[in-house]
N, C-alpha and C positions, 0 to 999 in steps of 0.2 A: 465531673468538675462542677464546682459551685458557681453560681451566677457572678459573684464578685471576682473570682479567679478568671472566669471567662471574659468579663469586662476589662480586667487588668491586661489579659493577653491581647485583646482587641486593641486596647490603647497602645500597648507596646508595638504591635504590628503596624499601626498607623504611624507612630513615632519613627520606627526604624524604616518604614517605607518612605517617609519624607526625607530622612537622612540619606538613604541610598539614592533616591532621586536627585537630591542636591549634589551629592558627591559625583554621581554618574554624569550629570550634565556639566558640572565644573570640570571634571577630568576630560570629558569629551572636548570641551572648549580648549583646555590646555594641550592635549595631545594632537588635536587638529592643527592648532597653532604651531606646535613643534614640527608637524609635517610641512607646514608652509615655510617655517624657518629653514628646515633642511633642504627644501626645494630652492629657496633663495641662495643657500650656500652652493648648490649646484649652479644656479644661474650666474652667480658672481665668480664662479671658478675658484672658490676658497681652497687654497693649497692645504691648510691644516685639516681639511675634510676630504678633498678629492685626490690628493697626491697618492700614488700607489703604496707608499710605505705607511699610509693612514687607513688602509683597507679595513682593519679591525675596528677602528673608531667609527667608520661609516656604517659597518654592519651592526655594531652594538647600538648606535643611535637610531638606526632604522628599525631595529628590533624593539627598542624602547618606545618609539612612536607607534608601531603596529600593535604591540601588546597593550600599551596603554589605552589606545583607541578601543580595542576589542574589550578590554576589562571595563572601560567606562560603559559600553553598551550592555555588558553583563550586569553591571550595577543597576542600570535603568530597568532591564528586564527583571531582575530580582525584585526591585521596588514595585514594579507594575503588578507582579504576580503574588506579592506577599499577602495581600488581603483576600486573595481569591482561591488559594490552594494551600494545602499543607496542614497537617495535624502536628502543631508545634507545642513543645513544652517551653516555658520561659527560658530555661537554661540553655537548651539547644538552639533556640532562636537567637539569643544573645551571642552565643559562641559562633554560630554560622555568620551572623552580621559582622562580628569583630574580625573573624578570619577572612571574610570576603573583602572588607575594607583594607585590612593589612596587605592582602595579596595585591590589591589594586595599587598600592603604594610601592610595595617591595619589588615586584617583578619589573615594572618599567624603570624604577630608580636603580636597580641592580644592573640592568642593561646600559642605562645612561652612564652610571659610574664606571662600568667596565670599559667604556670608550673614552674616559677622561684622559688617562695616561697609559695606554696599552704598550706592552713591549712589542717586539717584532712579530712574535708568534702567539701571544697570549693577551687577553683582556686584563685590565687592572683588577685588583682584588675586590672591588665593589661588586663584581659579578657574582660573588658568593651570596648575595641577597636574593638572587633569582631562584635557586633551589629551595630556600626557605619559604619564599612567597609561593612557589609551586606546591609545596606541601600544604600550606595553609589553604590555598585555593582548592586542592584536592579534598581536604577535610570538609571545607564549606560546601562544596558541591555534593559530597557524600551525605552530609546532613540534610541538605535540601531534598535529595532523592529519597532519603529515609522518611522525612516528613511528608513528602508528597505520595508515598506509597502506603503510609499507614491508613488503616480503615477509619473513616469518620464515624463517630458514634452515631448510631441510629436514633433519631429524634423521638421515635415512638417508644424507645426504651427509657427515655428520661423520666425521672420521677418529678412530680409536681410539688 
């Protein structure tokens, strides 16, 4: 890899690291706030949330909170490790970043939308975003594993 390409990749890693840090911390604030809001619905005995016929809404919104919080932490972890590990190509790094960000949006949003207007037995159609987000997350994690298991070029082999 040429020095210019290596510098470009380092700059891209820094840029994406900052983006994932920002998204992760913002998402963490959002989903922790959502958890506080859901607890307040419990505290105020909100019928649209706690009534037995709204069980699916409660489950969907709890899943949105839990998955969103977890994915926010995954974003922060990805950002923290981005500069320290992985043998990335520009394309794979951009793809992993894009899929990771999309999964962090789609999975909690799908659960939340699934609880907006559920039927007696099924969540609302918005739940279909969850499997799409899960596929994107799976691919992003596979790309991260692939990048982290690739052998780093030996610096003694580099030509001057």
